N, CA, C, O and the ligand as a Tripos MOL2 file, in Angstrom:
@<TRIPOS>MOLECULE
protein
  297   295    75     0     0
PROTEIN
NO_CHARGES

@<TRIPOS>ATOM
      1 N           0.8430   -1.1920    0.0000 N.3       1 MET1
      2 CA          0.0000    0.0000    0.0000 C.3       1 MET1
      3 C           0.8780    1.2410    0.0000 C.2       1 MET1
      4 O           1.8260    1.3440    0.7780 O.2       1 MET1
      5 N           0.5550    2.1810   -0.8760 N.am      2 GLY2
      6 CA          1.3460    3.3940   -0.9420 C.3       2 GLY2
      7 C           0.4610    4.6010   -1.1720 C.2       2 GLY2
      8 O          -0.7620    4.4990   -1.2620 O.2       2 GLY2
      9 N           1.1140    5.7400   -1.2650 N.am      3 VAL3
     10 CA          0.4110    6.9950   -1.4670 C.3       3 VAL3
     11 C           0.5010    7.3760   -2.9420 C.2       3 VAL3
     12 O           1.5680    7.3060   -3.5520 O.2       3 VAL3
     13 N          -0.6260    7.7750   -3.4950 N.am      4 VAL4
     14 CA         -0.6380    8.1980   -4.8900 C.3       4 VAL4
     15 C          -0.0470    9.6020   -4.9680 C.2       4 VAL4
     16 O          -0.4930   10.5260   -4.2880 O.2       4 VAL4
     17 N           0.9780    9.7350   -5.8250 N.am      5 MET5
     18 CA          1.6970   10.9970   -5.9620 C.3       5 MET5
     19 C           1.5030   11.5520   -7.3790 C.2       5 MET5
     20 O           1.2780   10.8090   -8.3340 O.2       5 MET5
     21 N           1.5960   12.8550   -7.4770 N.am      6 ILE6
     22 CA          1.6350   13.4860   -8.7970 C.3       6 ILE6
     23 C           2.7780   14.4850   -8.8200 C.2       6 ILE6
     24 O           3.2970   14.8890   -7.7800 O.2       6 ILE6
     25 N           3.1570   14.8700  -10.0250 N.am      7 LYS7
     26 CA          4.1930   15.8830  -10.1670 C.3       7 LYS7
     27 C           3.5210   17.2430  -10.2640 C.2       7 LYS7
     28 O           2.6570   17.4530  -11.1150 O.2       7 LYS7
     29 N           3.9120   18.1560   -9.4030 N.am      8 CYS8
     30 CA          3.3540   19.4930   -9.4230 C.3       8 CYS8
     31 C           3.7920   20.1930  -10.7060 C.2       8 CYS8
     32 O           4.9910   20.3270  -10.9490 O.2       8 CYS8
     33 N           2.8550   20.6380  -11.5250 N.am      9 PRO9
     34 CA          3.2170   21.2730  -12.7970 C.3       9 PRO9
     35 C           3.8930   22.6350  -12.6070 C.2       9 PRO9
     36 O           4.5550   23.1380  -13.5160 O.2       9 PRO9
     37 N           3.7240   23.2200  -11.4290 N.am     10 GLY10
     38 CA          4.3080   24.5310  -11.1730 C.3      10 GLY10
     39 C           5.7530   24.4520  -10.7320 C.2      10 GLY10
     40 O           6.5700   25.2770  -11.1410 O.2      10 GLY10
     41 N           6.0850   23.4710   -9.9030 N.am     11 THR11
     42 CA          7.4230   23.3930   -9.3210 C.3      11 THR11
     43 C           8.1830   22.1390   -9.7390 C.2      11 THR11
     44 O           9.3960   22.0590   -9.5460 O.2      11 THR11
     45 N           7.4800   21.1550  -10.3130 N.am     12 GLY12
     46 CA          8.1310   19.9130  -10.6980 C.3      12 GLY12
     47 C           8.3670   18.9700   -9.5420 C.2      12 GLY12
     48 O           8.9930   17.9230   -9.7060 O.2      12 GLY12
     49 N           7.8690   19.3360   -8.3690 N.am     13 ARG13
     50 CA          8.0690   18.4870   -7.1950 C.3      13 ARG13
     51 C           6.9340   17.4820   -7.0500 C.2      13 ARG13
     52 O           5.8060   17.7260   -7.4770 O.2      13 ARG13
     53 N           7.2590   16.3420   -6.4340 N.am     14 ALA14
     54 CA          6.2470   15.3130   -6.1940 C.3      14 ALA14
     55 C           5.3950   15.7280   -5.0010 C.2      14 ALA14
     56 O           5.9070   16.1100   -3.9490 O.2      14 ALA14
     57 N           4.1000   15.6430   -5.1910 N.am     15 ILE15
     58 CA          3.2090   15.9810   -4.0880 C.3      15 ILE15
     59 C           2.2090   14.8420   -3.8730 C.2      15 ILE15
     60 O           1.7540   14.2240   -4.8350 O.2      15 ILE15
     61 N           1.8740   14.5700   -2.6300 N.am     16 PRO16
     62 CA          0.9020   13.5060   -2.3500 C.3      16 PRO16
     63 C          -0.5150   13.9690   -2.6600 C.2      16 PRO16
     64 O          -0.8830   15.1120   -2.3880 O.2      16 PRO16
     65 N          -1.3030   13.0640   -3.2340 N.am     17 THR17
     66 CA         -2.6790   13.4170   -3.5760 C.3      17 THR17
     67 C          -3.6270   13.1460   -2.4150 C.2      17 THR17
     68 O          -4.7710   13.6010   -2.4190 O.2      17 THR17
     69 N          -3.1460   12.4050   -1.4230 N.am     18 GLY18
     70 CA         -4.0320   12.0200   -0.3270 C.3      18 GLY18
     71 C          -4.7280   10.7000   -0.5960 C.2      18 GLY18
     72 O          -5.3850   10.1470    0.2860 O.2      18 GLY18
     73 N          -4.5850   10.1900   -1.8260 N.am     19 MET19
     74 CA         -5.1680    8.8880   -2.1490 C.3      19 MET19
     75 C          -4.1740    7.7940   -1.8090 C.2      19 MET19
     76 O          -2.9610    7.9990   -1.8590 O.2      19 MET19
     77 N          -4.7060    6.6240   -1.4620 N.am     20 LYS20
     78 CA         -3.8440    5.4770   -1.2080 C.3      20 LYS20
     79 C          -4.2620    4.3320   -2.1130 C.2      20 LYS20
     80 O          -5.4470    4.1410   -2.3840 O.2      20 LYS20
     81 N          -3.2770    3.5720   -2.5780 N.am     21 SER21
     82 CA         -3.5760    2.4560   -3.4710 C.3      21 SER21
     83 C          -2.4030    1.4910   -3.4900 C.2      21 SER21
     84 O          -1.2990    1.8210   -3.0590 O.2      21 SER21
     85 N          -2.6630    0.2960   -3.9970 N.am     22 GLU22
     86 CA         -1.5750   -0.6230   -4.2620 C.3      22 GLU22
     87 C          -1.1010   -0.3670   -5.6790 C.2      22 GLU22
     88 O          -1.8960   -0.0590   -6.5660 O.2      22 GLU22
     89 N           0.2160   -0.4980   -5.8850 N.am     23 ARG23
     90 CA          0.7860   -0.1090   -7.1730 C.3      23 ARG23
     91 C           0.1530   -0.8740   -8.3300 C.2      23 ARG23
     92 O          -0.2280   -0.2690   -9.3320 O.2      23 ARG23
     93 N           0.0350   -2.1860   -8.2060 N.am     24 ASP24
     94 CA         -0.5200   -2.9860   -9.3070 C.3      24 ASP24
     95 C          -1.9740   -2.6330   -9.5570 C.2      24 ASP24
     96 O          -2.4190   -2.5470  -10.7020 O.2      24 ASP24
     97 N          -2.7080   -2.4290   -8.4720 N.am     25 ARG25
     98 CA         -4.1140   -2.0990   -8.6100 C.3      25 ARG25
     99 C          -4.2800   -0.7310   -9.2680 C.2      25 ARG25
    100 O          -5.1500   -0.5340  -10.1160 O.2      25 ARG25
    101 N          -3.4300    0.2080   -8.8610 N.am     26 PHE26
    102 CA         -3.5170    1.5470   -9.4090 C.3      26 PHE26
    103 C          -3.1920    1.5490  -10.8930 C.2      26 PHE26
    104 O          -3.8320    2.2380  -11.6880 O.2      26 PHE26
    105 N          -2.1750    0.7550  -11.2530 N.am     27 ARG27
    106 CA         -1.7340    0.6870  -12.6440 C.3      27 ARG27
    107 C          -2.8480    0.1420  -13.5420 C.2      27 ARG27
    108 O          -3.0020    0.5680  -14.6860 O.2      27 ARG27
    109 N          -3.6070   -0.7880  -13.0120 N.am     28 SER28
    110 CA         -4.6500   -1.4200  -13.8260 C.3      28 SER28
    111 C          -6.0010   -0.7350  -13.6720 C.2      28 SER28
    112 O          -6.9930   -1.1640  -14.2610 O.2      28 SER28
    113 N          -6.0350    0.3210  -12.8850 N.am     29 SER29
    114 CA         -7.3010    1.0240  -12.7080 C.3      29 SER29
    115 C          -7.6470    1.8030  -13.9730 C.2      29 SER29
    116 O          -6.7570    2.2310  -14.7080 O.2      29 SER29
    117 N          -8.9300    1.9840  -14.2210 N.am     30 PRO30
    118 CA         -9.3290    2.7510  -15.4080 C.3      30 PRO30
    119 C          -8.8580    4.1930  -15.3020 C.2      30 PRO30
    120 O          -8.6590    4.7240  -14.2090 O.2      30 PRO30
    121 N          -8.6870    4.8090  -16.4570 N.am     31 VAL31
    122 CA         -8.2430    6.2010  -16.4790 C.3      31 VAL31
    123 C          -9.2840    7.0740  -15.7920 C.2      31 VAL31
    124 O         -10.4790    6.9820  -16.0740 O.2      31 VAL31
    125 N          -8.8250    7.8940  -14.9140 N.am     32 PHE32
    126 CA         -9.7330    8.8270  -14.2620 C.3      32 PHE32
    127 C          -9.0660   10.1770  -14.1300 C.2      32 PHE32
    128 O          -7.8760   10.3460  -14.3980 O.2      32 PHE32
    129 N          -9.8480   11.1000  -13.7230 N.am     33 PHE33
    130 CA         -9.4330   12.4870  -13.6530 C.3      33 PHE33
    131 C          -9.6630   12.9410  -12.2210 C.2      33 PHE33
    132 O         -10.7040   12.6480  -11.6340 O.2      33 PHE33
    133 N          -8.7070   13.6450  -11.6630 N.am     34 ALA34
    134 CA         -8.8570   14.0560  -10.2700 C.3      34 ALA34
    135 C          -8.2530   15.4340  -10.0570 C.2      34 ALA34
    136 O          -7.5810   15.9870  -10.9280 O.2      34 ALA34
    137 N          -8.5080   15.9600   -8.8960 N.am     35 ARG35
    138 CA         -8.0330   17.2950   -8.5640 C.3      35 ARG35
    139 C          -7.4370   17.2320   -7.1600 C.2      35 ARG35
    140 O          -8.0490   16.6970   -6.2360 O.2      35 ARG35
    141 N          -6.2370   17.7860   -7.0170 N.am     36 THR36
    142 CA         -5.5490   17.7390   -5.7310 C.3      36 THR36
    143 C          -5.0880   19.1330   -5.3470 C.2      36 THR36
    144 O          -4.5690   19.8850   -6.1720 O.2      36 THR36
    145 N          -5.2870   19.4600   -4.0840 N.am     37 PHE37
    146 CA         -4.7960   20.7560   -3.6060 C.3      37 PHE37
    147 C          -3.3040   20.6680   -3.3550 C.2      37 PHE37
    148 O          -2.8450   19.7890   -2.6260 O.2      37 PHE37
    149 N          -2.5490   21.5680   -3.9500 N.am     38 CYS38
    150 CA         -1.0970   21.5830   -3.8290 C.3      38 CYS38
    151 C          -0.7050   22.5900   -2.7500 C.2      38 CYS38
    152 O          -1.0280   23.7740   -2.8350 O.2      38 CYS38
    153 N          -0.0030   22.0930   -1.7350 N.am     39 SER39
    154 CA          0.3660   22.9790   -0.6270 C.3      39 SER39
    155 C           1.5210   23.9000   -1.0070 C.2      39 SER39
    156 O           1.7730   24.8920   -0.3230 O.2      39 SER39
    157 N           2.2240   23.5810   -2.0880 N.am     40 ILE40
    158 CA          3.3270   24.4400   -2.5330 C.3      40 ILE40
    159 C           2.7690   25.6480   -3.2840 C.2      40 ILE40
    160 O           3.1500   26.7900   -3.0270 O.2      40 ILE40
    161 N           1.8580   25.3680   -4.2190 N.am     41 CYS41
    162 CA          1.2910   26.4340   -5.0510 C.3      41 CYS41
    163 C           0.0570   27.0740   -4.4170 C.2      41 CYS41
    164 O          -0.4110   28.1240   -4.8590 O.2      41 CYS41
    165 N          -0.4610   26.4240   -3.3740 N.am     42 GLN42
    166 CA         -1.7020   26.8960   -2.7580 C.3      42 GLN42
    167 C          -2.8290   26.9920   -3.7710 C.2      42 GLN42
    168 O          -3.6100   27.9430   -3.7700 O.2      42 GLN42
    169 N          -2.8950   25.9830   -4.6370 N.am     43 THR43
    170 CA         -3.9580   25.9290   -5.6270 C.3      43 THR43
    171 C          -4.2620   24.4740   -5.9600 C.2      43 THR43
    172 O          -3.5310   23.5700   -5.5550 O.2      43 THR43
    173 N          -5.3420   24.2530   -6.6970 N.am     44 ASN44
    174 CA         -5.6920   22.9000   -7.1070 C.3      44 ASN44
    175 C          -5.0400   22.5660   -8.4350 C.2      44 ASN44
    176 O          -5.0430   23.3760   -9.3620 O.2      44 ASN44
    177 N          -4.4750   21.3550   -8.5210 N.am     45 HIS45
    178 CA         -3.9610   20.8510   -9.7890 C.3      45 HIS45
    179 C          -4.8760   19.7410  -10.2650 C.2      45 HIS45
    180 O          -5.3100   18.9010   -9.4760 O.2      45 HIS45
    181 N          -5.1700   19.7390  -11.5620 N.am     46 GLU46
    182 CA         -5.9590   18.6670  -12.1500 C.3      46 GLU46
    183 C          -5.0020   17.6800  -12.8060 C.2      46 GLU46
    184 O          -4.0160   18.0790  -13.4270 O.2      46 GLU46
    185 N          -5.2930   16.4150  -12.6690 N.am     47 TRP47
    186 CA         -4.3700   15.3920  -13.1760 C.3      47 TRP47
    187 C          -5.1240   14.1480  -13.6110 C.2      47 TRP47
    188 O          -6.2380   13.8830  -13.1590 O.2      47 TRP47
    189 N          -4.4890   13.3880  -14.5040 N.am     48 PHE48
    190 CA         -5.0150   12.1110  -14.9500 C.3      48 PHE48
    191 C          -4.2600   10.9950  -14.2470 C.2      48 PHE48
    192 O          -3.1190   11.1630  -13.8160 O.2      48 PHE48
    193 N          -4.9290    9.8500  -14.1430 N.am     49 ALA49
    194 CA         -4.3300    8.7060  -13.4520 C.3      49 ALA49
    195 C          -2.9870    8.3150  -14.0740 C.2      49 ALA49
    196 O          -2.0680    7.8990  -13.3680 O.2      49 ALA49
    197 N          -2.8790    8.4500  -15.3920 N.am     50 ARG50
    198 CA         -1.6260    8.0220  -16.0410 C.3      50 ARG50
    199 C          -0.4510    8.9350  -15.6890 C.2      50 ARG50
    200 O           0.7010    8.5590  -15.9060 O.2      50 ARG50
    201 N          -0.7170   10.1120  -15.1570 N.am     51 GLU51
    202 CA          0.3660   11.0150  -14.7570 C.3      51 GLU51
    203 C           0.8270   10.7440  -13.3320 C.2      51 GLU51
    204 O           1.8520   11.2610  -12.8880 O.2      51 GLU51
    205 N           0.0700    9.9380  -12.6360 N.am     52 ALA52
    206 CA          0.3410    9.7070  -11.2200 C.3      52 ALA52
    207 C           1.0740    8.3850  -11.0170 C.2      52 ALA52
    208 O           1.1150    7.5360  -11.9080 O.2      52 ALA52
    209 N           1.6450    8.2310   -9.8400 N.am     53 TRP53
    210 CA          2.2990    6.9720   -9.4920 C.3      53 TRP53
    211 C           2.1020    6.7170   -8.0020 C.2      53 TRP53
    212 O           1.7410    7.6080   -7.2320 O.2      53 TRP53
    213 N           2.3580    5.4490   -7.6230 N.am     54 VAL54
    214 CA          2.1940    5.0680   -6.2210 C.3      54 VAL54
    215 C           3.5580    5.0590   -5.5440 C.2      54 VAL54
    216 O           4.4770    4.3620   -5.9740 O.2      54 VAL54
    217 N           3.6710    5.8230   -4.5060 N.am     55 HIS55
    218 CA          4.9160    5.9040   -3.7450 C.3      55 HIS55
    219 C           4.7830    5.0420   -2.4970 C.2      55 HIS55
    220 O           3.9190    5.2790   -1.6520 O.2      55 HIS55
    221 N           5.6560    4.0300   -2.3910 N.am     56 GLU56
    222 CA          5.5670    3.1290   -1.2480 C.3      56 GLU56
    223 C           6.7000    3.4320   -0.2800 C.2      56 GLU56
    224 O           7.8690    3.2950   -0.6400 O.2      56 GLU56
    225 N           6.3800    3.8370    0.9280 N.am     57 PRO57
    226 CA          7.3860    4.3060    1.9020 C.3      57 PRO57
    227 C           8.4450    3.2560    2.2210 C.2      57 PRO57
    228 O           9.6020    3.6090    2.4500 O.2      57 PRO57
    229 N           8.0770    1.9670    2.2430 N.am     58 GLU58
    230 CA          9.0730    0.9500    2.6100 C.3      58 GLU58
    231 C          10.1590    0.8490    1.5550 C.2      58 GLU58
    232 O          11.2890    0.4720    1.8650 O.2      58 GLU58
    233 N           9.8290    1.1870    0.2910 N.am     59 GLU59
    234 CA         10.8320    1.2000   -0.7630 C.3      59 GLU59
    235 C          11.8730    2.2830   -0.5010 C.2      59 GLU59
    236 O          13.0710    2.0830   -0.7020 O.2      59 GLU59
    237 N          11.3920    3.4150   -0.0540 N.am     60 GLU60
    238 CA         12.2880    4.5260    0.2270 C.3      60 GLU60
    239 C          13.2740    4.1440    1.3280 C.2      60 GLU60
    240 O          14.4530    4.4960    1.2830 O.2      60 GLU60
    241 N          12.7600    3.4150    2.3170 N.am     61 TRP61
    242 CA         13.6220    2.9900    3.4090 C.3      61 TRP61
    243 C          14.7250    2.0800    2.8840 C.2      61 TRP61
    244 O          15.8870    2.2010    3.2700 O.2      61 TRP61
    245 N          14.3370    1.1570    1.9860 N.am     62 ARG62
    246 CA         15.2890    0.1870    1.4760 C.3      62 ARG62
    247 C          16.3720    0.8830    0.6380 C.2      62 ARG62
    248 O          17.5230    0.4470    0.6180 O.2      62 ARG62
    249 N          16.0020    1.9440   -0.0400 N.am     63 MET63
    250 CA         16.9310    2.6170   -0.9260 C.3      63 MET63
    251 C          17.6720    3.7800   -0.2570 C.2      63 MET63
    252 O          18.5040    4.4340   -0.8850 O.2      63 MET63
    253 N          17.3660    4.0300    1.0100 N.am     64 SER64
    254 CA         17.9740    5.1670    1.6790 C.3      64 SER64
    255 C          19.4600    4.9110    1.9420 C.2      64 SER64
    256 O          19.8650    3.7590    2.0980 O.2      64 SER64
    257 N          20.2740    5.9650    1.9920 N.am     65 PRO65
    258 CA         21.7130    5.8070    2.2460 C.3      65 PRO65
    259 C          21.9920    5.0700    3.5420 C.2      65 PRO65
    260 O          22.9610    4.3180    3.6430 O.2      65 PRO65
    261 N          21.1470    5.2860    4.5240 N.am     66 ARG66
    262 CA         21.3380    4.6440    5.8150 C.3      66 ARG66
    263 C          21.2060    3.1270    5.6960 C.2      66 ARG66
    264 O          21.9810    2.3790    6.2920 O.2      66 ARG66
    265 N          20.2150    2.6810    4.9200 N.am     67 ALA67
    266 CA         20.0110    1.2480    4.7300 C.3      67 ALA67
    267 C          21.1810    0.6530    3.9550 C.2      67 ALA67
    268 O          21.6210   -0.4570    4.2530 O.2      67 ALA67
    269 N          21.6890    1.3810    2.9630 N.am     68 ALA68
    270 CA         22.8140    0.9000    2.1750 C.3      68 ALA68
    271 C          24.0620    0.7940    3.0560 C.2      68 ALA68
    272 O          24.8520   -0.1400    2.9220 O.2      68 ALA68
    273 N          24.2230    1.7410    3.9360 N.am     69 PHE69
    274 CA         25.3640    1.7350    4.8290 C.3      69 PHE69
    275 C          25.3270    0.5130    5.7390 C.2      69 PHE69
    276 O          26.3590   -0.1020    6.0050 O.2      69 PHE69
    277 N          24.1310    0.1630    6.2160 N.am     70 ALA70
    278 CA         23.9760   -0.9500    7.1280 C.3      70 ALA70
    279 C          24.3680   -2.2710    6.4670 C.2      70 ALA70
    280 O          24.7250   -3.2280    7.1540 O.2      70 ALA70
    281 N          24.3040   -2.3250    5.1310 N.am     71 LEU71
    282 CA         24.6270   -3.5630    4.4300 C.3      71 LEU71
    283 C          26.1310   -3.7230    4.2270 C.2      71 LEU71
    284 O          26.5990   -4.8180    3.9120 O.2      71 LEU71
    285 N          26.8830   -2.6560    4.4020 N.am     72 GLN72
    286 CA         28.3290   -2.7360    4.1800 C.3      72 GLN72
    287 C          29.0280   -3.4230    5.3630 C.2      72 GLN72
    288 O          28.6060   -3.2680    6.5090 O.2      72 GLN72
    289 N          30.0960   -4.1790    5.0830 N.am     73 PRO73
    290 CA         30.8320   -4.8280    6.1840 C.3      73 PRO73
    291 C          31.4820   -3.7970    7.0970 C.2      73 PRO73
    292 O          31.8700   -2.7140    6.6570 O.2      73 PRO73
    293 N          31.5930   -4.1440    8.3540 N.am     74 ALA74
    294 CA         32.1400   -3.2030    9.3440 C.3      74 ALA74
    295 C          33.6460   -3.0370    9.1410 C.2      74 ALA74
    296 O          34.2880   -2.2860    9.8760 O.2      74 ALA74
    297 ZN          1.7790   22.8480   -7.3300 Zn       75 ZN75
@<TRIPOS>BOND
     1     1     2 1
     2     2     3 1
     3     3     4 2
     4     3     5 am
     5     5     6 1
     6     6     7 1
     7     7     8 2
     8     7     9 am
     9     9    10 1
    10    10    11 1
    11    11    12 2
    12    11    13 am
    13    13    14 1
    14    14    15 1
    15    15    16 2
    16    15    17 am
    17    17    18 1
    18    18    19 1
    19    19    20 2
    20    19    21 am
    21    21    22 1
    22    22    23 1
    23    23    24 2
    24    23    25 am
    25    25    26 1
    26    26    27 1
    27    27    28 2
    28    27    29 am
    29    29    30 1
    30    30    31 1
    31    31    32 2
    32    31    33 am
    33    33    34 1
    34    34    35 1
    35    35    36 2
    36    35    37 am
    37    37    38 1
    38    38    39 1
    39    39    40 2
    40    39    41 am
    41    41    42 1
    42    42    43 1
    43    43    44 2
    44    43    45 am
    45    45    46 1
    46    46    47 1
    47    47    48 2
    48    47    49 am
    49    49    50 1
    50    50    51 1
    51    51    52 2
    52    51    53 am
    53    53    54 1
    54    54    55 1
    55    55    56 2
    56    55    57 am
    57    57    58 1
    58    58    59 1
    59    59    60 2
    60    59    61 am
    61    61    62 1
    62    62    63 1
    63    63    64 2
    64    63    65 am
    65    65    66 1
    66    66    67 1
    67    67    68 2
    68    67    69 am
    69    69    70 1
    70    70    71 1
    71    71    72 2
    72    71    73 am
    73    73    74 1
    74    74    75 1
    75    75    76 2
    76    75    77 am
    77    77    78 1
    78    78    79 1
    79    79    80 2
    80    79    81 am
    81    81    82 1
    82    82    83 1
    83    83    84 2
    84    83    85 am
    85    85    86 1
    86    86    87 1
    87    87    88 2
    88    87    89 am
    89    89    90 1
    90    90    91 1
    91    91    92 2
    92    91    93 am
    93    93    94 1
    94    94    95 1
    95    95    96 2
    96    95    97 am
    97    97    98 1
    98    98    99 1
    99    99   100 2
   100    99   101 am
   101   101   102 1
   102   102   103 1
   103   103   104 2
   104   103   105 am
   105   105   106 1
   106   106   107 1
   107   107   108 2
   108   107   109 am
   109   109   110 1
   110   110   111 1
   111   111   112 2
   112   111   113 am
   113   113   114 1
   114   114   115 1
   115   115   116 2
   116   115   117 am
   117   117   118 1
   118   118   119 1
   119   119   120 2
   120   119   121 am
   121   121   122 1
   122   122   123 1
   123   123   124 2
   124   123   125 am
   125   125   126 1
   126   126   127 1
   127   127   128 2
   128   127   129 am
   129   129   130 1
   130   130   131 1
   131   131   132 2
   132   131   133 am
   133   133   134 1
   134   134   135 1
   135   135   136 2
   136   135   137 am
   137   137   138 1
   138   138   139 1
   139   139   140 2
   140   139   141 am
   141   141   142 1
   142   142   143 1
   143   143   144 2
   144   143   145 am
   145   145   146 1
   146   146   147 1
   147   147   148 2
   148   147   149 am
   149   149   150 1
   150   150   151 1
   151   151   152 2
   152   151   153 am
   153   153   154 1
   154   154   155 1
   155   155   156 2
   156   155   157 am
   157   157   158 1
   158   158   159 1
   159   159   160 2
   160   159   161 am
   161   161   162 1
   162   162   163 1
   163   163   164 2
   164   163   165 am
   165   165   166 1
   166   166   167 1
   167   167   168 2
   168   167   169 am
   169   169   170 1
   170   170   171 1
   171   171   172 2
   172   171   173 am
   173   173   174 1
   174   174   175 1
   175   175   176 2
   176   175   177 am
   177   177   178 1
   178   178   179 1
   179   179   180 2
   180   179   181 am
   181   181   182 1
   182   182   183 1
   183   183   184 2
   184   183   185 am
   185   185   186 1
   186   186   187 1
   187   187   188 2
   188   187   189 am
   189   189   190 1
   190   190   191 1
   191   191   192 2
   192   191   193 am
   193   193   194 1
   194   194   195 1
   195   195   196 2
   196   195   197 am
   197   197   198 1
   198   198   199 1
   199   199   200 2
   200   199   201 am
   201   201   202 1
   202   202   203 1
   203   203   204 2
   204   203   205 am
   205   205   206 1
   206   206   207 1
   207   207   208 2
   208   207   209 am
   209   209   210 1
   210   210   211 1
   211   211   212 2
   212   211   213 am
   213   213   214 1
   214   214   215 1
   215   215   216 2
   216   215   217 am
   217   217   218 1
   218   218   219 1
   219   219   220 2
   220   219   221 am
   221   221   222 1
   222   222   223 1
   223   223   224 2
   224   223   225 am
   225   225   226 1
   226   226   227 1
   227   227   228 2
   228   227   229 am
   229   229   230 1
   230   230   231 1
   231   231   232 2
   232   231   233 am
   233   233   234 1
   234   234   235 1
   235   235   236 2
   236   235   237 am
   237   237   238 1
   238   238   239 1
   239   239   240 2
   240   239   241 am
   241   241   242 1
   242   242   243 1
   243   243   244 2
   244   243   245 am
   245   245   246 1
   246   246   247 1
   247   247   248 2
   248   247   249 am
   249   249   250 1
   250   250   251 1
   251   251   252 2
   252   251   253 am
   253   253   254 1
   254   254   255 1
   255   255   256 2
   256   255   257 am
   257   257   258 1
   258   258   259 1
   259   259   260 2
   260   259   261 am
   261   261   262 1
   262   262   263 1
   263   263   264 2
   264   263   265 am
   265   265   266 1
   266   266   267 1
   267   267   268 2
   268   267   269 am
   269   269   270 1
   270   270   271 1
   271   271   272 2
   272   271   273 am
   273   273   274 1
   274   274   275 1
   275   275   276 2
   276   275   277 am
   277   277   278 1
   278   278   279 1
   279   279   280 2
   280   279   281 am
   281   281   282 1
   282   282   283 1
   283   283   284 2
   284   283   285 am
   285   285   286 1
   286   286   287 1
   287   287   288 2
   288   287   289 am
   289   289   290 1
   290   290   291 1
   291   291   292 2
   292   291   293 am
   293   293   294 1
   294   294   295 1
   295   295   296 2
@<TRIPOS>SUBSTRUCTURE
     1 MET1         2 RESIDUE 1 A MET
     2 GLY2         6 RESIDUE 1 A GLY
     3 VAL3        10 RESIDUE 1 A VAL
     4 VAL4        14 RESIDUE 1 A VAL
     5 MET5        18 RESIDUE 1 A MET
     6 ILE6        22 RESIDUE 1 A ILE
     7 LYS7        26 RESIDUE 1 A LYS
     8 CYS8        30 RESIDUE 1 A CYS
     9 PRO9        34 RESIDUE 1 A PRO
    10 GLY10       38 RESIDUE 1 A GLY
    11 THR11       42 RESIDUE 1 A THR
    12 GLY12       46 RESIDUE 1 A GLY
    13 ARG13       50 RESIDUE 1 A ARG
    14 ALA14       54 RESIDUE 1 A ALA
    15 ILE15       58 RESIDUE 1 A ILE
    16 PRO16       62 RESIDUE 1 A PRO
    17 THR17       66 RESIDUE 1 A THR
    18 GLY18       70 RESIDUE 1 A GLY
    19 MET19       74 RESIDUE 1 A MET
    20 LYS20       78 RESIDUE 1 A LYS
    21 SER21       82 RESIDUE 1 A SER
    22 GLU22       86 RESIDUE 1 A GLU
    23 ARG23       90 RESIDUE 1 A ARG
    24 ASP24       94 RESIDUE 1 A ASP
    25 ARG25       98 RESIDUE 1 A ARG
    26 PHE26      102 RESIDUE 1 A PHE
    27 ARG27      106 RESIDUE 1 A ARG
    28 SER28      110 RESIDUE 1 A SER
    29 SER29      114 RESIDUE 1 A SER
    30 PRO30      118 RESIDUE 1 A PRO
    31 VAL31      122 RESIDUE 1 A VAL
    32 PHE32      126 RESIDUE 1 A PHE
    33 PHE33      130 RESIDUE 1 A PHE
    34 ALA34      134 RESIDUE 1 A ALA
    35 ARG35      138 RESIDUE 1 A ARG
    36 THR36      142 RESIDUE 1 A THR
    37 PHE37      146 RESIDUE 1 A PHE
    38 CYS38      150 RESIDUE 1 A CYS
    39 SER39      154 RESIDUE 1 A SER
    40 ILE40      158 RESIDUE 1 A ILE
    41 CYS41      162 RESIDUE 1 A CYS
    42 GLN42      166 RESIDUE 1 A GLN
    43 THR43      170 RESIDUE 1 A THR
    44 ASN44      174 RESIDUE 1 A ASN
    45 HIS45      178 RESIDUE 1 A HIS
    46 GLU46      182 RESIDUE 1 A GLU
    47 TRP47      186 RESIDUE 1 A TRP
    48 PHE48      190 RESIDUE 1 A PHE
    49 ALA49      194 RESIDUE 1 A ALA
    50 ARG50      198 RESIDUE 1 A ARG
    51 GLU51      202 RESIDUE 1 A GLU
    52 ALA52      206 RESIDUE 1 A ALA
    53 TRP53      210 RESIDUE 1 A TRP
    54 VAL54      214 RESIDUE 1 A VAL
    55 HIS55      218 RESIDUE 1 A HIS
    56 GLU56      222 RESIDUE 1 A GLU
    57 PRO57      226 RESIDUE 1 A PRO
    58 GLU58      230 RESIDUE 1 A GLU
    59 GLU59      234 RESIDUE 1 A GLU
    60 GLU60      238 RESIDUE 1 A GLU
    61 TRP61      242 RESIDUE 1 A TRP
    62 ARG62      246 RESIDUE 1 A ARG
    63 MET63      250 RESIDUE 1 A MET
    64 SER64      254 RESIDUE 1 A SER
    65 PRO65      258 RESIDUE 1 A PRO
    66 ARG66      262 RESIDUE 1 A ARG
    67 ALA67      266 RESIDUE 1 A ALA
    68 ALA68      270 RESIDUE 1 A ALA
    69 PHE69      274 RESIDUE 1 A PHE
    70 ALA70      278 RESIDUE 1 A ALA
    71 LEU71      282 RESIDUE 1 A LEU
    72 GLN72      286 RESIDUE 1 A GLN
    73 PRO73      290 RESIDUE 1 A PRO
    74 ALA74      294 RESIDUE 1 A ALA
    75 ZN75       297 GROUP 0 **** ****
């Protein structure tokens, strides 16, 4: 389970939409249209499902420098 993210068209930064989904389920979901309030721009952005992706926090942990460091021999 992850958070559905979109790219802010104003700043290019990833912002959470507040939606949650599983990556495979989201990928196979029908195309839809949604609107998300962007806290950076203080405005609503409209987006299509194909522009969005699912961000899974446990992946970030696995790829973090700290996790990579822990795998190195002492
Ligand atoms: Zn924005």
